[in-house]
C-alpha positions, 0 to 999 in steps of 0.5 A: 343119331338118337339110338347111338346116344341111348346105347352110349348112355346105357353102356355108361349106366352099366359101368356105373352099376358095375363100379358101385356094385364093386365099391359095396363089397370092396370099399376103398377111396373113390378116386383110386377106385375110379382110376383103377376102374377106368383102366379096363374101360374105353369111355369118351370124355362125355361118358366118363364125366356123366358116370363120375357125376352119377357115382359120386352123387350116389356115394355122397347121397347113399344114406338118403337114398337107402332110407328112401328105398327102405321107406317105399319097398314095403317090408324091405330095408335096403340092406336086405335087398339084393345087392344088384337090385339095391345098386340099380335102384340107388342109381335110378333114384339118384337120377330121379332126385338130382338129375333133371336132364334125365326123365324119371321114367327113363331112369326106371326103365334102365333100372328094370333092364339091369335088374332083369339082366343082372339079377332076375326077372322078378327083380325087375318087377320089384325094382319097377314097383319100388321106383314107380311108387317113388316117382309118383311123389316127385314133383316133376314130369315123369316122361320129359326132362325138367326145364324150370319156368323161365329157363332156357 
């Protein structure tokens, strides 16, 4: 059962990366772009909801995410990064900062996986290095989901 969840979430992240990559090169209103995008995919409601939350969050926080990536990517402004690398790091960084239901190391591992698959092996190393430096500055456990004290 757990494996199915991982596969579903990985496929969903792949869709997220594809969508955000396309949006970078073909900017259009997000609701129209999402409508067109989902016509070619077959997500269940849970996957679609997760994907749209991440997509809209990345778009909303894009400037902040890019500034943080530029800050931690030594000698690399986000606009000089490869488009795939920048996109996968935006997604991972958004999850690390705003999605307490996703452990930071999971976000990093997924970003490295996509960088290697869609860009290059060296991109995987670059993405891992940048995101790991950021992870060390985030005040939450790296390997578990965050549960606030006194929370459920």
